[in-house]
C-alpha positions as MATLAB code, in Angstrom:
seq = 'MEQAEKDLPDLSGLSLLVVDDDPRIVRGFLRVLRGLGAEVTGVGSVREARLSLAETLPDAVLADLQLKDGKGSELLPDFLGRHPDGYFYMITGHGSIDNAVAALRQGARHYFEKPVDPIALARQLAADLAGTCAGASLARQLEPYLSIADPTMVEALAELPRFAQSGEPVLIQGETGTGKELVARALHGLGLRAQGPFVAVNCGAIPETLLEAELFGFEKGAFTGAARPHRGRFEQAHRGTLLLDEIGEMPLAAQVSLLRVLEDAGICRIGGERGVPVDVRIIAATHQPLEERVEAGLFRQDLLYRLNVLLIQVPPLRQRPRDIELLARHFLSRSLRDMGWSSAPPSLTPEALSRLVDYHWPGNVRELRNLMARLAVRLPAGVREIRASLLASILPPEKAGRSVQDEGVFIPKGTSLADAEWLLIDAALKNSGYNRVRAARLLGIGERTLRRKLNES';
ca = [
     112.741   59.318   79.751;
     110.277   60.661   77.248;
     107.484   60.700   80.047;
     109.869   62.632   82.315;
     110.578   65.251   79.634;
     106.706   65.567   79.066;
     106.287   66.347   82.822;
     108.901   69.252   82.742;
     107.417   72.655   83.232;
     107.370   75.008   80.330;
     108.810   78.429   81.318;
     108.591   80.093   77.766;
     108.464   83.902   78.185;
     109.516   84.003   81.711;
     112.492   86.280   82.474;
     114.693   85.437   85.554;
     117.652   86.816   87.413;
     119.856   84.334   89.442;
     122.089   85.983   91.973;
     124.715   83.611   93.549;
     128.512   84.005   94.076;
     129.082   80.446   93.289;
     129.618   80.264   89.346;
     128.866   76.535   89.235;
     125.402   77.142   90.666;
     124.790   80.010   88.409;
     125.787   77.853   85.406;
     123.658   75.053   86.422;
     120.545   77.267   86.657;
     121.371   78.950   83.391;
     121.606   75.599   81.625;
     118.541   73.931   83.056;
     116.037   76.990   82.960;
     117.159   78.132   79.577;
     116.450   74.686   78.340;
     112.929   75.033   79.682;
     112.301   78.236   77.691;
     113.078   80.957   80.359;
     115.177   83.926   79.555;
     117.904   83.875   82.369;
     120.660   86.286   83.508;
     123.236   85.242   86.087;
     125.353   87.569   88.378;
     127.505   86.966   91.360;
     126.805   89.917   93.775;
     124.365   92.399   95.085;
     126.073   95.196   93.208;
     125.835   93.341   89.934;
     122.247   92.540   90.697;
     121.324   96.108   91.281;
     122.954   97.178   87.960;
     121.043   94.318   86.093;
     117.764   95.327   87.753;
     118.232   98.928   86.874;
     118.640   97.877   83.079;
     116.008   95.211   82.906;
     113.276   94.174   85.299;
     112.738   90.487   85.268;
     109.582   88.510   86.107;
     111.455   86.703   88.930;
     114.620   87.035   91.111;
     116.460   83.924   92.660;
     118.948   85.333   95.267;
     121.402   83.576   97.537;
     120.887   84.739  101.142;
     124.561   85.289  101.829;
     126.565   86.985   99.299;
     130.152   88.322   99.342;
     128.973   92.071   99.426;
     125.816   91.715  101.234;
     122.547   89.845  101.697;
     120.409   88.828   98.734;
     117.252   89.918  100.728;
     118.635   93.460  100.296;
     117.253   93.332   96.740;
     113.731   92.413   97.667;
     112.235   95.772   98.671;
     113.457   97.456   95.522;
     112.365   94.601   93.161;
     108.883   94.183   94.606;
     108.501   98.043   94.965;
     109.033   98.271   91.108;
     107.394   95.090   90.174;
     104.653   94.162   92.882;
     103.528   91.007   90.830;
     107.145   89.663   90.580;
     108.495   86.484   92.103;
     111.372   86.700   94.641;
     113.002   83.495   95.840;
     115.731   82.970   98.528;
     118.541   80.322   98.556;
     120.113   79.533  101.902;
     122.927   77.188  102.805;
     123.444   78.676  106.248;
     120.337   77.415  108.211;
     119.303   80.822  109.003;
     115.638   80.622  109.515;
     115.201   84.046  111.037;
     116.495   85.675  107.750;
     114.435   83.404  105.547;
     111.251   84.055  107.436;
     111.888   87.734  107.493;
     112.318   87.598  103.613;
     108.980   85.696  103.395;
     107.319   88.315  105.482;
     108.589   91.123  103.272;
     107.120   89.383  100.216;
     109.414   86.556   99.080;
     107.583   83.776   97.604;
     109.536   80.834   98.702;
     112.931   79.764  100.054;
     115.206   76.827   98.973;
     118.009   75.093  100.917;
     121.186   74.314   99.051;
     121.794   72.337   97.092;
     118.801   73.594   95.061;
     117.306   71.204   92.398;
     116.723   73.509   89.323;
     113.823   71.445   88.209;
     112.183   71.955   91.723;
     112.675   75.606   91.314;
     111.379   75.417   87.669;
     108.089   73.610   88.983;
     107.629   76.313   91.664;
     107.921   79.054   89.222;
     105.477   77.347   86.932;
     103.090   76.903   89.775;
     103.361   80.514   90.834;
     102.925   81.608   87.248;
      99.738   79.632   87.016;
      98.572   80.910   90.412;
      99.364   84.560   89.477;
      97.457   84.318   86.221;
      94.548   82.898   88.197;
      94.795   85.440   90.880;
      94.877   88.262   88.219;
      91.617   86.856   86.627;
      89.923   86.696   90.074;
      91.006   90.216   90.886;
      89.548   91.592   87.676;
      86.096   89.753   88.331;
      86.123   91.198   91.884;
      87.369   94.647   90.989;
      83.869   96.378   91.051;
      83.448   95.146   94.671;
      86.901   94.828   96.390;
      90.519   94.945   95.626;
      92.718   92.092   96.187;
      96.330   91.344   95.257;
      97.846   89.066   98.040;
      98.084   85.335   97.257;
      96.551   84.553  100.627;
      93.379   86.581   99.788;
      93.279   85.121   96.338;
      93.239   81.647   97.740;
      90.598   82.503  100.260;
      88.144   83.772   97.642;
      89.201   81.468   94.789;
      85.820   79.816   94.934;
      83.723   82.967   95.183;
      82.678   83.004   91.497;
      81.448   79.393   91.673;
      79.769   80.009   95.045;
      78.070   83.104   93.419;
      76.314   80.801   90.737;
      74.846   78.631   93.580;
      71.725   79.447   95.398;
      72.984   77.714   98.567;
      73.598   79.730  101.750;
      77.095   81.019  102.353;
      78.732   81.563  105.706;
      81.427   84.288  105.732;
      83.897   84.322  108.696;
      86.608   86.749  109.513;
      87.717   89.301  111.971;
      85.978   92.621  112.220;
      86.844   95.051  109.595;
      88.218   92.455  106.992;
      85.562   93.297  104.305;
      83.052   90.526  104.877;
      80.175   92.696  103.500;
      82.155   93.496  100.376;
      82.580   89.752   99.912;
      78.881   89.309  100.272;
      78.183   92.142   97.755;
      80.620   90.414   95.234;
      78.702   87.002   95.736;
      75.579   88.905   94.920;
      76.915   90.907   92.057;
      78.391   87.907   90.364;
      75.434   85.548   90.964;
      72.154   84.743   89.383;
      70.211   87.210   91.479;
      72.390   90.245   90.553;
      69.359   92.135   89.209;
      67.520   91.602   92.463;
      67.926   93.524   95.697;
      70.765   93.181   98.027;
      69.623   93.845  101.613;
      71.832   93.770  104.632;
      71.009   93.756  108.306;
      73.233   93.705  111.313;
      71.847   91.327  113.795;
      74.008   92.629  116.607;
      72.904   96.307  116.117;
      69.007   95.814  116.640;
      67.597   95.296  119.978;
      66.330   91.774  120.645;
      62.698   93.052  121.051;
      62.783   94.627  117.599;
      64.870   92.114  115.709;
      62.041   89.777  114.628;
      59.847   92.666  113.532;
      62.770   94.086  111.395;
      63.290   90.731  109.780;
      59.726   89.418  109.302;
      57.801   92.653  109.243;
      54.414   93.263  110.949;
      50.814   94.050  110.323;
      48.994   97.131  111.328;
      47.931   97.006  114.983;
      50.356   94.156  115.745;
      51.601   96.166  118.722;
      51.542   99.610  120.132;
      52.983  102.010  117.628;
      52.308   99.768  114.619;
      50.237  102.293  112.659;
      50.594  100.674  109.287;
      51.988   97.340  107.837;
      55.729   96.967  107.565;
      57.576   94.784  105.154;
      60.558   93.124  106.846;
      63.966   92.630  105.343;
      63.017   89.114  104.108;
      60.338   90.602  101.955;
      62.574   93.504  100.971;
      65.129   91.026   99.584;
      62.534   88.979   97.695;
      64.343   87.379   94.584;
      67.653   88.877   95.698;
      70.148   88.332   98.473;
      69.856   88.989  102.326;
      73.080   89.524  104.325;
      72.589   88.630  107.963;
      75.657   90.330  109.318;
      77.026   89.467  112.755;
      74.869   86.270  112.786;
      76.677   85.146  115.869;
      75.065   87.777  118.044;
      71.476   86.824  117.024;
      69.426   85.988  120.161;
      68.298   82.247  120.573;
      64.607   83.258  120.171;
      65.204   84.831  116.779;
      67.292   81.979  115.753;
      64.374   79.739  116.080;
      62.238   81.825  114.023;
      64.966   82.218  111.399;
      65.463   78.452  111.161;
      61.668   77.978  110.647;
      61.760   80.653  107.725;
      64.708   78.774  106.168;
      62.909   75.477  106.272;
      59.495   76.898  105.059;
      60.834   79.332  102.556;
      58.298   81.808  103.802;
      57.609   84.307  106.615;
      54.642   85.225  108.630;
      54.520   88.861  109.650;
      54.079   89.692  113.297;
      50.328   89.993  113.936;
      49.508   88.321  110.678;
      47.549   85.073  109.947;
      48.719   83.965  106.608;
      52.233   83.202  105.299;
      54.041   85.126  102.818;
      56.326   83.111  100.459;
      59.875   84.740   99.937;
      62.630   83.714   97.469;
      65.884   84.868   99.188;
      69.419   83.750   98.814;
      70.866   83.897  102.455;
      74.512   85.016  103.197;
      75.584   85.100  106.880;
      78.683   86.867  108.192;
      80.215   86.801  111.581;
      83.518   87.377  113.422;
      82.467   84.897  116.039;
      83.749   81.283  116.037;
      80.169   79.820  115.685;
      81.223   76.194  116.758;
      82.441   77.714  120.020;
      79.083   79.528  120.358;
      77.217   76.261  119.800;
      79.289   74.544  122.470;
      78.427   77.372  124.936;
      74.785   77.031  124.196;
      74.506   80.588  122.488;
      73.973   79.391  118.893;
      71.709   76.655  117.520;
      73.553   73.721  115.927;
      70.761   73.148  113.541;
      70.897   76.604  112.336;
      74.734   76.501  111.756;
      74.189   73.408  109.671;
      71.660   75.370  107.570;
      73.872   78.405  107.130;
      77.306   76.708  106.658;
      76.696   75.099  103.429;
      79.393   77.055  101.639;
      82.017   78.667  103.702;
      84.438   81.610  102.917;
      87.201   82.386  105.498;
      88.440   86.045  104.931;
      92.023   86.298  106.355;
      92.929   89.299  108.435;
      94.765   92.179  106.931;
      98.103   91.386  108.657;
      98.232   88.084  106.620;
      97.867   89.902  103.482;
     100.976   92.117  102.973;
     100.398   92.798   99.213;
      96.848   93.946  100.058;
      98.214   96.228  102.538;
     100.239   98.042   99.975;
      97.399   98.025   97.409;
      94.801   99.228   99.752;
      97.067  101.847  101.400;
      97.640  103.537   97.941;
      93.923  103.322   97.106;
      92.682  104.762  100.302;
      95.329  107.508  100.291;
      94.473  108.559   96.730;
      90.821  108.506   97.472;
      91.206  110.719  100.670;
      93.362  113.188   98.803;
      90.970  113.415   95.947;
      88.092  114.095   98.283;
      90.218  116.886   99.779;
      90.679  118.437   96.416;
      94.410  117.448   95.980;
      95.094  118.270   92.319;
      98.596  116.773   91.873;
      99.632  113.094   91.820;
      99.316  111.302   95.129;
     102.881  111.044   96.811;
     104.544  107.612   96.789;
     105.276  105.501   99.933;
     108.946  104.870  100.394;
     110.032  101.041  100.815;
     110.802  101.833  104.505;
     107.206  103.342  104.964;
     105.582  100.160  103.214;
     107.641   98.050  105.447;
     106.304   99.960  108.426;
     102.688   99.289  107.236;
     103.313   95.560  106.663;
     104.965   95.213  110.046;
     102.127   96.736  111.915;
      99.518   94.231  113.410;
      96.342   95.919  112.133;
      93.779   94.805  114.888;
      91.123   96.861  113.031;
      92.031   95.325  109.714;
      90.953   97.178  106.387;
      88.752   99.575  108.333;
      91.703  100.744  110.467;
      93.976  101.197  107.392;
      91.417  103.267  105.591;
      91.083  105.536  108.687;
      94.815  105.753  108.882;
      95.226  106.855  105.359;
      92.488  109.444  105.864;
      94.503  110.894  108.841;
      97.736  110.783  106.792;
      96.065  112.724  103.982;
      94.937  115.537  106.332;
      98.633  115.864  107.750;
     100.438  115.779  104.315;
     102.090  119.143  103.502;
     101.347  120.670  100.056;
     103.652  119.558   97.309;
     105.185  116.511   99.174;
     106.391  113.805   96.743;
     106.988  110.779   99.018;
     105.875  109.531  102.459;
     108.600  108.481  104.783;
     108.414  106.000  107.538;
     108.861  108.691  110.112;
     105.664  110.385  109.160;
     103.818  107.030  109.337;
     105.308  106.441  112.844;
     103.787  109.624  114.190;
     100.216  108.375  113.362;
     100.390  104.742  113.717;
      99.120  103.525  117.225;
     101.551  101.731  119.515;
     101.718   98.134  119.020;
     100.057   95.943  121.743;
     101.797   92.748  122.600;
     100.255   90.008  120.600;
     100.502   86.163  121.123;
     102.481   84.437  118.445;
     104.152   81.083  117.881;
     107.410   82.689  119.047;
     105.859   83.445  122.379;
     105.324   79.720  122.980;
     108.941   78.857  123.577;
     109.480   76.653  120.458;
     112.775   74.999  120.550;
     114.557   74.460  117.349;
     117.707   72.333  117.685;
     120.847   73.468  116.212;
     121.321   71.973  112.579;
     117.659   71.806  112.043;
     116.841   72.200  108.339;
     114.475   75.057  107.310;
     111.852   72.482  106.240;
     112.076   70.729  109.575;
     111.993   73.947  111.500;
     108.738   74.927  109.532;
     107.094   71.634  110.744;
     108.196   72.284  114.406;
     106.548   75.781  114.129;
     103.338   74.223  112.740;
     103.285   71.527  115.378;
     103.608   74.216  118.156;
     100.917   76.203  116.746;
      98.566   73.226  116.509;
      99.305   72.229  120.126;
      98.866   75.695  121.522;
      95.583   76.288  119.604;
      94.030   73.103  120.914;
      94.503   71.632  117.274;
      92.050   74.322  115.988;
      93.291   74.858  112.452;
      91.909   78.455  112.222;
      93.710   79.515  115.334;
      96.856   77.737  114.425;
      96.825   79.499  111.006;
      96.413   82.780  112.822;
      99.377   82.040  115.082;
     101.484   81.291  112.128;
     100.443   84.230  110.029;
      99.167   82.128  107.108;
      95.772   81.276  105.728;
      93.926   78.130  106.830;
      93.953   76.625  103.360;
      97.786   77.076  103.209;
      98.091   75.374  106.534;
      95.709   72.490  105.379;
      97.945   72.190  102.176;
     101.055   71.950  104.257;
      99.438   69.229  106.509;
      98.314   67.278  103.595;
     102.007   67.331  102.274;
     103.347   65.764  105.406;
];
């Protein structure tokens, strides 16, 4: 018994609002959670919850999905709009996976099926509190380079500070526009070579005939037009970091030369006769699935082994709803400031934020930045809030995208939410050829989250 008590989470300092129309459930949560140190308030309706939230904003809300005067999920937009770092949990005893999943997409942290074990909830609260503290610490470290708030992005970049202290190559994978170069700059700025140069080269933007000259340099007279010696990007990055962006588009001939440079720690300029030692930390980035490029004979497997020592997967923006809100406000404020806007930036209504979160963002962060710039130009002077109707006029029409729902997943009547989740995961794995990266994309979660769920099975 003493050991069990030692294992109980400590919720000291945490404030919580419990919303359930069953007084026995409310009393049970009050007794257990207060015993663990939390400050808990219990109410029985949406109306009472709104009154309580207007008076005091807690750290977390636990709300039943079905209440006598509405749905507990109705409280979610207002709560997270006022407290973006708060925790919102759903309780359901009605087997409504659609509503539970909708709440998760809107920002709820987790859902529980009745009967809910208060200790299980307490452990989830403690884990989320620890994760939030770690996420806040990471966000502060990365603030000079990029802004993050969403747990999916925090999880994806959790090891970045440790990677930064290593001299090993890092491979950054992610869709176009997700901010891979910003991640590379953070690796450099937090690393041991921060005082050295950071040099970036887009391997897909330089013609094949010029790429090696750009990377390795050339001597005077090496070819027609070489009127003087040229230091390539490797020499320019000496004692610093070299980002090889879009490495998946590098021609095979250049891949051979790059592999030789990585093995010899030195380069030979085109037309030169002696080697030049270089001390460079390599970061490679790509939106291409390099394993598939290897299978297609377009990328050397031995080069992939050399580059993929440390791996960072940057999730797409559509999987990072909290980052959408954070970045939308940031880009809008910056665009208005550049335009000479003197008053405070207008706020985004909950409906407008919901519209942004629901959009697919094929162009990721880059598309969001451009959208906010267009929005800033269209804003009338003196406007104080941005409504969903204004966003609808500038958002491009959605294109039909493939999702797990498109795969005809059959969920039998009476299936629990936990079992339904596994049915969705199984369908995503099958329809992605058991490729975890693709399966995670179909499910709208991060690869590490998927891996954790699989390990829990």
